[in-house]
C-alpha positions in Angstrom: -35.2 57.9 10.5 -37.7 55.2 10.7 -35.7 52.7 8.3 -32.2 52.7 10.1 -34.0 52.3 13.7 -35.6 49.2 12.2 -32.3 47.8 11.0 -30.9 48.2 14.2 -33.7 46.6 15.9 -33.3 43.6 13.4 -29.4 43.4 13.8 -30.1 43.2 17.8 -32.5 40.4 17.8 -30.2 38.6 15.3 -27.1 38.9 17.8 -29.4 38.1 20.8 -30.6 34.9 18.8 -27.0 34.1 18.1 -26.3 34.7 22.0 -28.8 32.4 22.9 -28.1 29.4 20.3 -24.5 29.8 21.4 -25.2 29.6 25.1 -27.5 26.7 24.4 -25.3 24.9 22.4 -22.3 25.3 25.2 -24.4 24.1 27.7 -25.6 21.4 25.9 -23.2 18.6 26.6 -23.1 19.6 30.2 -25.9 18.9 32.9 -26.1 20.8 36.1 -28.1 19.9 39.1 -27.8 20.5 42.9 -28.9 18.4 46.0 -28.7 19.1 49.8 -26.4 17.1 51.9 -27.8 14.1 54.3 -30.6 13.6 52.1 -31.9 9.9 52.3 -31.4 7.3 49.5 -33.5 7.5 46.8 -33.9 11.5 47.1 -34.6 13.1 43.3 -31.9 15.0 42.1 -33.1 15.6 38.3 -34.8 14.5 35.7 -32.1 12.7 33.3 -34.2 11.4 30.7 -35.9 14.9 29.9 -32.3 16.4 30.0 -31.1 13.8 27.5 -34.2 14.2 25.2 -35.3 10.4 25.9 -38.1 8.7 27.0 -37.6 7.0 30.4 -38.2 3.6 29.0 -35.3 4.4 26.8 -32.8 4.3 30.0 -32.9 0.4 29.8 -33.8 -0.1 26.2 -30.3 1.9 25.3 -28.3 0.7 28.1 -27.6 4.1 29.9 -25.5 4.1 32.8 -23.5 5.9 35.0 -19.7 5.3 34.9 -18.0 5.8 38.4 -14.4 5.6 38.9 -15.0 5.7 42.8 -15.2 2.8 45.0 -18.5 4.0 46.5 -21.3 4.8 43.8 -23.2 8.0 45.1 -25.8 8.4 42.3 -28.3 6.0 40.4 -30.6 6.0 37.7 -34.6 5.5 38.3 -35.4 3.3 35.5 -39.2 3.8 35.8 -39.4 7.9 35.9 -36.1 8.5 34.2 -34.6 10.7 37.1 -31.3 10.6 38.6 -31.5 9.7 42.6 -29.0 9.3 45.2 -27.6 5.8 45.9 -26.9 6.8 49.7 -26.6 9.4 52.2 -24.3 12.5 51.2 -22.0 14.3 53.1 -20.8 17.4 52.3 -18.0 17.6 54.9 -16.8 14.2 53.9 -17.0 14.8 50.2 -15.6 18.1 49.9 -13.6 18.9 53.1 -11.2 21.5 51.9 -13.3 23.2 49.3 -16.4 25.8 50.0 -18.4 25.0 46.8 -18.9 21.0 46.6 -19.3 19.9 42.9 -19.4 16.5 42.2 -18.9 15.4 38.4 -20.2 11.9 37.0 -20.6 10.7 33.6 -23.5 9.0 31.9 -22.7 6.3 29.4 -25.5 5.6 26.4 -24.2 2.2 25.5 -25.7 1.7 22.3 -24.1 4.9 20.8 -21.2 4.8 23.3 -21.7 8.6 24.0 -20.8 10.1 27.4 -22.9 13.1 28.9 -21.1 15.0 31.8 -23.1 15.6 34.7 -22.1 18.1 37.6 -23.9 17.8 40.8 -23.3 20.4 43.6 -23.8 19.3 47.2 -25.7 22.1 49.0 -24.4 22.8 52.7 -27.0 22.0 55.8 -26.2 23.3 59.1 -25.7 19.7 60.4 -22.2 20.2 62.5 -21.7 22.5 65.4 -18.6 24.5 66.3 -16.1 22.5 68.2 -12.7 23.1 69.8 -10.0 20.6 69.8 -9.7 20.7 73.6 -12.4 20.8 76.2 -10.0 22.4 78.6 -6.7 24.8 78.4 -4.9 26.4 80.8 -3.3 30.0 80.5 -0.8 31.4 82.6 -0.9 34.8 83.5 2.1 36.8 85.5 0.6 38.8 88.3 2.3 41.9 87.0 0.9 41.4 83.6 -0.1 45.0 82.5 -3.7 45.6 81.4 -4.1 45.2 77.9 -1.9 42.0 77.6 -3.2 39.7 75.1 -3.3 35.8 75.5 -4.0 33.7 72.5 -7.1 31.4 72.6 -8.2 28.0 70.6 -10.0 28.7 67.8 -13.2 26.5 67.1 -13.9 24.6 63.9 -16.9 24.1 62.0 -16.8 22.1 58.6 -20.1 23.8 57.4 -19.9 26.7 54.7 -21.3 30.1 54.5 -23.6 31.2 57.3 -23.8 27.3 58.8 -19.9 27.8 59.2 -18.3 29.6 62.7 -19.6 33.1 62.7 -18.7 34.4 66.6 -17.3 33.8 70.0 -18.6 34.9 73.2 -16.9 34.9 76.9 -18.8 34.5 79.9 -19.0 38.0 81.8 -15.7 38.9 84.3 -14.1 41.6 85.8 -10.7 40.9 84.6 -10.8 39.6 81.1 -12.5 40.5 77.9 -12.6 38.9 74.3 -11.3 40.2 71.3 -11.0 39.1 67.6 -7.5 39.2 65.8 -7.4 39.0 62.2 -5.3 36.0 60.8 -3.0 35.9 57.7 -5.6 33.6 56.1 -8.6 36.3 56.9 -9.9 34.1 59.5 -10.7 35.9 63.0 -8.7 34.3 66.1 -9.8 34.7 69.5 -7.3 36.2 72.1 -8.3 37.2 75.9 -7.6 40.7 77.2 -6.4 41.4 80.2 -8.6 44.6 81.2 -7.2 45.1 85.0 -4.3 44.3 87.3 -4.2 40.8 89.0 -3.3 39.8 92.3 -2.4 36.4 92.6 -2.5 36.7 96.5 -6.4 37.8 96.3 -7.2 35.5 93.3 -5.1 32.7 92.1 -6.9 31.2 89.4 -9.8 32.6 87.1 -12.5 30.3 85.4 -13.8 31.3 82.0 -16.0 29.8 79.3 -15.4 30.7 75.8 -18.7 29.8 73.4 -18.4 29.5 69.6 -21.4 30.0 67.7 -22.3 29.4 63.6 -25.3 31.3 61.9 -27.4 28.2 60.9 -31.0 28.1 62.0 -31.3 26.6 64.5 -28.0 28.2 65.7 -25.4 25.6 66.8 -22.6 26.2 69.4 -19.6 24.7 71.1 -17.6 25.9 74.2 -14.2 25.3 76.1 -13.4 25.9 79.8 -10.5 28.4 80.4 -8.5 27.8 83.5 -6.1 31.1 84.0 -3.6 30.4 86.4 -2.0 33.4 87.9 1.8 33.2 88.3 4.5 35.1 89.9 6.4 37.6 87.8 8.1 36.8 84.6 8.9 39.7 82.7 10.3 38.5 79.3 7.9 36.7 76.9 9.5 34.0 74.5 10.2 35.5 70.8 10.2 33.5 67.7 12.8 33.9 65.2 10.1 34.4 62.4 6.2 34.8 63.0 5.4 32.7 59.9 7.2 29.7 58.6 6.7 28.8 55.0 8.6 25.5 53.4 7.5 23.3 50.5 8.2 19.7 50.7 7.9 16.6 48.2 5.6 14.4 48.9 7.6 11.2 49.0 9.2 12.2 51.9 9.9 9.2 54.4 8.4 9.0 57.8 11.0 10.6 60.6 12.4 13.2 57.9 12.7 16.9 59.3 10.5 19.4 57.5 11.8 22.5 59.5 12.9 23.6 63.0 11.2 26.4 64.6 13.1 28.7 67.4 11.8 31.1 69.9 14.2 32.5 72.6 13.4 34.3 76.3 16.1 36.5 77.7 14.7 35.0 81.4 16.8 33.3 83.2 16.4 29.8 84.6 12.8 27.9 84.4 11.6 31.4 82.9 13.9 31.3 79.8 13.3 27.9 78.9 10.8 27.5 75.9 8.6 24.4 75.4 7.1 24.0 71.8 3.5 22.5 71.0 0.9 22.7 68.4 -2.0 25.0 68.9 -5.4 25.0 66.8 -4.1 21.6 65.0 -6.7 19.8 62.7 -6.9 16.0 63.2 -5.3 15.2 59.7 -2.4 17.2 60.4 -1.7 15.8 63.7 -1.6 12.3 61.7 1.1 13.7 59.4 3.5 15.8 61.6 4.7 15.7 65.0 6.6 18.6 67.0 9.6 18.0 69.2 8.7 20.1 72.3 12.4 20.9 73.3 13.9 21.5 69.7 11.3 22.7 68.2 11.7 20.0 65.1 8.7 19.5 62.9 8.8 15.9 61.5 7.0 13.7 59.0 4.6 11.4 61.0 2.8 9.9 58.5 2.6 9.9 54.7 2.0 12.7 52.8 0.0 12.5 49.4 -0.3 15.4 47.2 -3.6 13.8 45.6 -5.2 14.1 49.3 -3.9 17.5 50.8 -1.5 19.8 49.3 -1.3 22.3 51.8 -1.1 22.2 55.7 -1.4 25.0 58.0 -0.6 24.7 61.7 0.4 27.3 65.0 3.3 26.4 67.2 3.5 28.0 70.5 6.5 28.8 72.6 6.1 29.0 76.2 8.6 29.5 79.0 8.8 28.1 82.2 6.9 31.1 83.9 4.1 30.7 81.6 4.3 33.1 79.2 3.8 32.1 75.3 4.3 33.2 71.9 2.8 31.7 68.5 4.2 31.4 64.9 2.4 30.2 61.8 3.7 27.4 59.9 2.7 26.9 56.1 3.7 23.7 54.8 3.0 23.2 50.8 3.3 19.7 49.6 5.1 19.2 45.8 3.7 16.7 43.7 6.1 13.6 42.9 5.2 11.4 40.1 4.4 8.7 42.2 1.1 7.6 40.8 0.7 5.5 37.7 -1.8 6.4 35.3 -5.0 4.4 35.4 -6.8 2.8 32.7 -10.4 1.8 33.3 -12.3 -0.2 30.7 -15.8 1.5 30.6 -17.5 -0.3 28.1 -16.1 -3.5 25.8 -17.0 -6.4 23.6 -14.9 -9.8 23.2 -15.9 -10.4 19.9 -16.2 -8.9 16.7 -17.3 -9.9 13.4 -14.7 -10.5 10.5 -15.1 -8.1 7.6 -16.8 -5.5 9.8 -15.9 -2.1 8.3 -13.0 0.2 9.6 -14.1 2.0 12.7 -16.3 -0.6 14.8 -16.1 0.4 18.2 -14.5 -2.2 20.2 -14.4 -0.7 23.5 -14.4 2.8 25.9 -12.0 3.3 28.2 -11.0 6.0 30.5 -7.8 7.1 31.5 -6.4 9.0 34.7 -3.6 9.9 36.6 -3.7 11.3 40.0 -1.0 13.1 39.7 -1.0 17.3 38.5 1.0 19.2 36.2 2.9 17.2 33.6 3.1 14.1 35.8 -0.6 13.9 35.2 -0.9 14.4 31.6 -1.2 11.1 30.3 -0.9 9.7 26.5 -2.4 6.4 25.5 -1.6 4.3 22.5 -1.4 0.5 21.3 0.9 -1.1 19.1 0.9 -0.1 15.5 1.2 -3.6 14.2 -2.5 -4.1 15.2 -5.7 -3.5 12.8 -7.0 -1.3 16.0 -6.4 2.4 17.0 -7.5 4.6 19.3 -9.8 7.6 19.1 -10.7 10.3 21.7 -13.9 11.4 22.4 -15.0 13.1 25.7 -12.6 14.4 28.5 -10.3 11.4 29.2 -12.2 8.7 27.1 -11.0 7.1 24.4 -12.5 4.5 21.6 -10.8 1.5 20.5 -12.0 0.9 16.8 -10.7 -1.0 13.9 -8.5 0.7 11.4 -9.3 -1.9 8.7 -11.2 -5.1 7.8 -10.3 -8.4 10.0 -9.9 -11.7 8.3 -10.6 -14.6 11.0 -8.6 -17.2 8.7 -5.8 -14.9 9.1 -5.8 -14.2 12.8 -8.5 -16.0 15.1 -8.1 -13.5 17.9 -6.2 -10.4 19.1 -4.7 -9.6 22.5 -4.3 -5.7 22.5 -2.0 -4.0 25.1 -3.0 -0.8 26.0 -0.1 1.5 27.2 -1.0 4.8 29.1 1.9 6.8 29.8 2.6 10.2 31.8 4.9 12.7 31.1 6.5 12.9 34.4 10.3 12.1 35.3 10.6 9.5 35.1 7.6 8.8 33.3 5.4 5.9 34.5 3.0 3.6 32.7 0.4 1.3 32.9 -0.4 -1.5 30.6 -3.8 -3.3 30.3 -5.1 -6.1 28.0 -8.0 -6.6 26.1 -8.7 -10.0 24.4 -10.6 -10.0 21.0 -12.0 -12.9 19.6 -12.7 -12.5 15.7 -16.3 -13.8 15.0 -16.3 -15.9 11.7 -18.2 -15.1 8.9 -19.0 -17.3 6.0 -16.6 -15.9 3.4 -14.9 -18.9 2.4 -16.3 -21.6 0.2 -15.3 -25.2 0.7 -12.1 -25.9 -1.3 -11.3 -29.6 -2.6 -8.0 -30.7 -2.1 -7.2 -31.3 -5.7 -8.8 -29.3 -8.5 -9.8 -32.3 -10.3 -10.0 -36.2 -9.3 -9.4 -39.4 -11.6 -10.2 -42.6 -10.0 -9.7 -46.0 -11.7 -12.2 -48.9 -10.6 -12.0 -52.6 -12.0 -15.0 -53.6 -13.5 -17.3 -56.3 -11.5 -16.9 -54.4 -8.7 -18.9 -55.8 -5.8 -22.1 -53.3 -5.3 -22.6 -51.1 -2.8 -18.9 -50.9 -2.1 -17.0 -47.4 -1.6 -14.5 -46.9 -4.3 -13.1 -43.4 -3.5 -13.4 -40.4 -1.2 -13.1 -36.7 -1.8 -12.6 -33.8 0.8 -13.1 -30.3 0.9 -11.7 -27.8 3.6 -13.7 -24.9 4.7 -11.5 -22.2 6.4 -14.3 -21.0 8.3 -15.4 -22.2 11.8 -18.5 -24.0 13.3 -21.5 -24.1 11.0 -19.7 -22.2 8.5 -17.0 -25.1 8.0 -19.4 -28.1 8.1 -19.7 -29.4 4.8 -21.8 -31.6 2.8 -21.5 -33.4 -0.2 -23.8 -34.3 -3.2 -23.7 -35.1 -6.9 -24.7 -32.8 -9.7 -27.6 -34.4 -11.4 -26.8 -36.1 -14.7 -27.8 -39.2 -16.7 -25.7 -42.0 -17.6 -27.3 -44.1 -20.5 -30.5 -42.7 -20.2 -30.7 -43.4 -16.4 -30.2 -41.1 -13.2 -26.6 -40.8 -12.1 -27.8 -41.3 -8.8 -28.9 -44.9 -9.8 -25.3 -45.7 -10.6 -23.3 -43.8 -8.0 -24.1 -42.3 -4.5 -22.3 -40.3 -2.3 -22.0 -40.0 1.5 -23.2 -36.5 2.3 -21.0 -36.2 5.4 -17.7 -37.8 4.7 -17.6 -37.5 0.7 -17.2 -41.2 0.2 -18.2 -42.6 -3.1 -20.1 -45.9 -3.5 -21.0 -47.9 -6.6 -24.7 -48.8 -6.8 -24.1 -51.3 -9.6 -21.4 -53.6 -10.8 -19.5 -51.7 -13.7 -19.1 -53.4 -17.0 -16.0 -52.5 -19.1 -18.1 -53.6 -22.0 -21.0 -51.4 -21.4 -19.0 -48.2 -20.7 -15.3 -47.4 -20.1 -15.5 -44.1 -18.5 -17.9 -41.6 -16.8 -17.6 -37.9 -15.5 -19.5 -36.7 -12.7 -19.4 -33.5 -10.7 -19.2 -33.4 -6.9 -20.7 -30.4 -5.0 -19.4 -29.4 -1.3 -21.7 -27.2 0.2 -21.4 -25.4 3.8 -23.8 -24.7 6.3 -23.4 -21.0 6.3 -26.0 -18.5 5.8 -25.9 -17.6 3.0 -24.0 -21.0 2.5 -21.2 -21.3 -0.3 -20.3 -24.1 -2.4 -17.8 -25.4 -5.0 -17.6 -28.0 -7.5 -15.0 -30.7 -8.6 -14.7 -33.0 -11.3 -14.4 -36.8 -10.7 -13.4 -38.9 -14.0 -14.2 -42.3 -13.1 -12.4 -45.1 -15.4 -13.6 -48.7 -15.5 -10.6 -51.2 -15.7 -11.2 -54.2 -18.1 -11.1 -57.5 -16.2 -11.0 -60.6 -18.3 -14.4 -61.8 -17.7 -15.2 -62.6 -21.2 -14.1 -65.9 -23.0 -13.4 -65.3 -26.4 -16.1 -65.9 -28.9 -16.1 -67.8 -32.2 -17.7 -65.9 -35.1 -16.5 -68.7 -37.7 -17.3 -71.3 -38.2 -20.8 -71.2 -36.7 -23.4 -73.6 -35.8 -26.5 -72.9 -38.4 -29.5 -72.2 -36.4 -31.2 -75.1 -38.0 -29.0 -77.6 -36.1 -26.9 -78.8 -38.8 -23.3 -79.6 -38.9 -20.8 -77.8 -41.3 -18.0 -79.4 -42.8 -15.0 -77.8 -44.5 -13.6 -79.6 -47.8 -9.9 -79.8 -48.8 -8.8 -81.7 -52.3 -6.5 -84.9 -52.1 -4.1 -83.0 -54.1 -3.9 -79.9 -51.9 -0.3 -79.1 -51.6 1.4 -78.2 -47.8 0.3 -74.8 -46.7 -3.3 -75.4 -48.4 -5.8 -72.8 -46.8 -8.4 -75.0 -45.7 -10.6 -72.8 -43.4 -10.0 -70.1 -40.9 -11.1 -69.9 -37.3 -12.4 -66.2 -36.6 -13.0 -65.0 -33.0 -13.5 -61.7 -30.9 -13.1 -60.9 -27.4 -15.1 -58.4 -25.8 -12.4 -57.5 -23.5 -9.5 -55.0 -24.3 -5.8 -55.0 -23.9 -4.3 -58.2 -23.5 -7.2 -59.6 -22.3 -8.6 -59.5 -26.1 -5.3 -60.7 -27.3 -6.4 -64.2 -28.6 -3.9 -67.2 -29.5 -5.2 -70.1 -31.5 -4.0 -73.6 -30.8 -5.0 -77.1 -32.1 -5.8 -79.2 -29.3 -6.9 -82.4 -30.9 -6.8 -83.9 -34.5 -7.7 -87.4 -36.0 -4.6 -87.3 -38.0 -1.8 -85.6 -36.3 0.6 -83.6 -38.2 -1.8 -83.3 -41.2 -3.0 -79.7 -40.3 -1.7 -76.6 -38.7 -3.4 -73.9 -37.0 -1.9 -70.1 -37.2 -1.0 -69.0 -33.9 -2.4 -65.5 -34.3 -4.6 -65.6 -37.5 -6.4 -69.0 -37.0 -5.6 -70.1 -40.4 -6.2 -73.9 -40.9 -3.8 -75.0 -43.1 -2.6 -78.4 -44.4 0.9 -79.5 -42.7 1.7 -81.9 -45.5 0.7 -83.3 -48.6 -2.3 -85.8 -48.3 -1.6 -89.2 -48.8 -4.0 -91.9 -49.8 -4.1 -93.4 -46.5 -5.4 -90.4 -44.6 -9.0 -90.6 -43.9 -11.7 -88.7 -46.0 -13.0 -87.1 -42.7 -10.8 -85.5 -40.5 -11.9 -84.2 -37.2 -10.1 -81.1 -35.7 -10.4 -79.3 -32.3 -8.9 -75.8 -32.3 -9.1 -74.0 -29.1 -8.8 -69.9 -28.6 -7.3 -68.6 -25.5 -6.8 -64.9 -24.6 -4.0 -63.4 -22.4 -6.0 -62.4 -19.2 -5.2 -63.6 -15.8 -6.7 -66.0 -15.5 -6.8 -67.1 -19.3 -10.2 -67.7 -20.9 -10.8 -69.9 -23.8 -13.1 -71.4 -26.4 -13.2 -74.3 -28.6 -14.8 -75.2 -31.9 -14.9 -78.8 -33.6 -13.8 -78.6 -37.4 -14.7 -81.3 -39.7 -12.9 -81.6 -42.9 -13.8 -83.6 -45.5 -11.2 -84.8 -48.0 -12.8 -85.3 -51.8 -11.4 -84.6 -55.4 -14.7 -85.2 -57.3 -18.5 -85.4 -56.8 -18.6 -89.5 -56.4 -15.5 -89.1 -53.6 -18.1 -86.3 -52.0 -21.3 -88.7 -52.1 -18.8 -91.4 -50.5 -17.6 -89.2 -47.9 -21.6 -88.4 -47.0 -22.2 -91.8 -46.2 -18.9 -91.8 -44.0 -20.3 -88.7 -42.2 -22.6 -91.0 -39.9 -21.6 -94.4 -38.7 -24.2 -97.0 -39.5 -26.1 -98.4 -36.9 -25.8 -102.0 -38.2 -23.6 -103.5 -41.0 -26.8 -104.3 -43.4 -27.6 -100.4 -43.1 -24.3 -99.4 -44.0 -23.7 -101.9 -47.3 -26.9 -100.7 -48.6 -26.0 -97.0 -48.4 -22.7 -98.0 -50.3 -24.1 -99.6 -53.0 -26.7 -96.6 -53.7 -23.9 -94.1 -53.6 -22.0 -96.2 -56.3 -24.9 -96.4 -58.3 -25.6 -92.9 -58.3 -21.8 -92.1 -59.2 -22.2 -94.7 -62.2 -25.3 -92.5 -63.3 -23.7 -89.4 -63.0 -20.8 -90.4 -65.4 -23.2 -91.4 -68.0 -25.2 -88.3 -67.9 -22.2 -86.3 -68.0 -21.2 -87.8 -71.5 -24.7 -87.3 -72.5 -24.5 -83.6 -71.4 -21.0 -83.1 -73.7 -22.8 -84.7 -76.7 -25.7 -82.4 -76.3 -23.0 -79.3 -76.0 -21.5 -80.3 -79.3 -25.2 -80.3 -81.1 -25.7 -76.8 -79.9 -28.8 -78.1 -78.0 -27.8 -77.1 -74.4 -29.3 -73.8 -74.3 -32.8 -75.0 -75.4 -32.7 -78.3 -73.3 -31.4 -76.1 -70.3 -34.5 -73.8 -70.5 -37.1 -76.9 -70.6 -35.3 -78.7 -68.0 -35.4 -75.7 -65.7 -39.2 -74.8 -66.4 -39.8 -78.5 -65.4 -37.4 -78.9 -62.4 -39.2 -75.6 -60.8 -36.1 -74.6 -59.1 -35.1 -78.0 -57.9 -31.6 -76.9 -58.2 -30.7 -74.1 -55.8 -26.9 -74.1 -56.2 -25.2 -72.3 -59.1 -21.4 -72.0 -60.0 -20.2 -69.3 -57.9 -16.8 -68.4 -56.4 -17.2 -66.8 -53.3 -14.7 -64.8 -50.9 -16.9 -63.9 -47.7 -15.4 -60.9 -45.4 -17.5 -60.9 -42.0 -17.1 -58.2 -39.5 -18.4 -58.4 -35.8 -17.3 -55.5 -33.5 -14.7 -54.2 -35.8 -13.2 -57.4 -36.1 -13.1 -58.8 -40.0 -12.9 -62.4 -41.1 -11.4 -63.4 -44.3 -13.1 -66.7 -44.9 -11.4 -69.1 -47.7 -12.9 -69.1 -51.4 -15.2 -71.6 -52.7 -15.7 -72.7 -56.6 -18.7 -74.7 -56.8 -21.8 -75.5 -55.0 -24.2 -78.2 -55.2 -27.5 -78.2 -53.3 -29.3 -81.8 -52.7 -32.6 -82.3 -51.0 -33.5 -85.2 -49.0 -36.8 -85.3 -47.7 -37.9 -81.9 -46.0 -34.2 -81.4 -45.2 -31.1 -79.9 -47.3 -27.9 -81.2 -47.9 -25.0 -78.7 -49.2 -21.9 -79.9 -51.0 -19.5 -77.5 -51.7 -16.4 -78.4 -53.8 -13.5 -76.2 -52.7 -10.8 -75.3 -55.7 -7.0 -74.4 -54.4 -7.4 -70.5 -54.0 -4.5 -68.8 -52.8 -5.5 -65.3 -53.3 -7.0 -63.2 -50.7 -10.0 -61.9 -53.1 -12.8 -60.0 -51.9 -16.0 -60.5 -53.6 -19.3 -58.7 -53.5 -21.5 -59.0 -50.8 -24.2 -60.6 -53.2 -21.6 -63.6 -54.1 -20.8 -63.9 -50.3 -24.2 -64.4 -49.5 -24.7 -67.4 -51.9 -21.5 -69.3 -50.4 -22.1 -71.7 -48.1 -21.0 -74.9 -46.5 -21.9 -78.2 -46.8 -24.8 -79.0 -44.4 -26.1 -82.0 -43.0 -29.1 -81.8 -41.1 -29.4 -83.8 -38.0 -33.0 -85.4 -39.1 -30.8 -86.6 -42.6 -27.8 -88.2 -41.2 -30.5 -90.0 -38.6 -32.4 -91.0 -41.5 -29.0 -92.3 -43.4 -28.5 -94.5 -40.5 -31.9 -95.8 -39.9 -32.6 -99.5 -41.7 -36.1 -98.5 -42.1 -35.7 -95.5 -44.5 -32.7 -96.9 -46.2 -34.6 -97.8 -49.3 -36.5 -94.5 -49.5 -33.4 -92.5 -49.0 -31.3 -94.3 -51.8 -34.2 -94.1 -54.2 -34.4 -90.2 -53.1 -30.7 -89.6 -53.9 -30.6 -91.6 -57.2 -33.5 -89.3 -58.5 -31.9 -86.3 -57.3 -28.8 -86.9 -59.0 -30.5 -88.1 -62.2 -32.2 -84.5 -62.3 -29.0 -82.9 -61.6 -27.4 -84.5 -64.3 -30.3 -84.0 -66.9 -29.8 -80.2 -66.2 -26.2 -80.3 -66.9 
């Protein structure tokens, strides 16, 4: 027995707990307070912060406020105490005139979470109104033949208070003829009636003055009175009678003024004035008198003002029919107002934001709105919607509140603002609708990096450009706005020929304009590649790079450079040799030149500008080869001077010139003779002496040549040659050689002519080299060694000066003689 009871107790506790939790949850979302009417402003209603589970200081921090749809704010929040207080005087009769229990509903909005709490405040009635009659004095006509017990209706008093504070009882001043009785009405109210207690005698007392007093049940008790003047009339034995004791009618609220609502009718069988019935309202409230009017002769009830179902849905009135003899009767009229769909829905934006950040997640709250329709039934059923094409949707929350939220991520670069049309439509016939608009700007988020107009850039800049001048601009576009679209440009760090790139090129960080800090030289570098970075000012910032290829265009800024013939570094002058028996087209020498420029600026052409013997030599236009144009004649001078010009094809063209000296000789004496003619004598005596010495040297040379031939025949050449070489100690530097030299400068190779024999003569501290060329038309390339030993005939400036100096003529002649003698001995 113990165990089942224990289980029963436990199950009961569980059920009780579940019931209490259900009760608590059902009341958690709704808060109720009560406050008496006629309180002063700031009267404490309830501790709203405690009921919401918040601290008082959180009311301001979380932006908690009261949402009111009325024109007058009845309540307020005290941020210090966290309590709900009155915002002004509350009059229950003004707020809830037609209902016995007065409840006001308000909504509390928590801004940061957009959550709404419903609060219901009951306005408690106090006895602040005394009973009152519509008229201060009334007149009742009573026939003197009226039998005791006759009843005469009296006006009812009105008290707006409710409960015990409302009208409780009536009292008639004491008199001998009349008493007061209460008659129950159809609505449950008690209406006072005057009852005749005894027979009247008009001749004894034609009028009676009574006082009807109405009392309420408040503390203290309030009262109101009306004076009753009873006039005793002559005999009128028929009372008017209405066709209906109660008239009921339903009318639509959109009836216009002057429209007939109904017509009452009362008949009186009496004749004359006693049978004429006059109609009038009795016990009519002030609001009813403003809406309806009664034709006293016809009994027609007409519309006087405008009906409004949302304010008053039901009217009750009493119509009295009285004949000319003073007899009267009453009938009740009940008018029900039928709702008409005459009120469009109302949309109230409770809270909204004017901008939303792009890329915000779906479900971001944009606005909180309330939808109301004052109509009832289907006329008051409202649906709210927005166009489906927008990235927003409406979500119902509490009561008639909706949240406007995003249903997908927004992109400011596609749509920067939205004008949202909210439509509220009721279910009436015909349906009414209301539109309101919310403008939303999409705030920018830095989600787009700068983008260059082109994927890469190629820039062509001529060399020798001015330093510091701009030569190109890049541009990047950023689809974002404000600081997110402000682009700055910079160069990616790099090096060029061992130096930082920034020392060659700079960029304007605002405009993207590139500036050359150096004057470019095509011969140093022909192209370079750099990277430009475009970076926005967002947080975090985004950037992109683009390649810029700079090509330096060649300008004709380098004149041709002659590689051969070149002036030796010791200051001597070169001489080219040509034999007298050279045929036309014989290759005397070749002018080799290069141009550091490129393209047509480096295309070279060779021209013979000046010649001591015109028509004797010609120069190849593109090869630079100097050849004989005809056979040499005896009358041709032994020394020929040629000026060859080398010109490029640039605009304007640049050129260089070289002067060639060509000696014409067949043998050594001829060469020696030519040596004397290389420098003109300063006077006739020095010139004759030099000529004699040359002739003497030539004669001795012939003698020694014959002697050498004899020695060769006797096979003593090898022994004599070794002894002579040891004695000479290297006096003879030349050796028979055939040399072809191939010279290359910057990729240009020049073919030089072949030389057959080389003889070196030393005069003093200087050396003169005599080269005997042999006809050779084959382009034979020799070894580097043999090329290095082949040299042209060189006469130093000092040696040439000594030959022309009279004071040194004898010494020079002696020196030449000994030198050639030594040479012949070697052979």
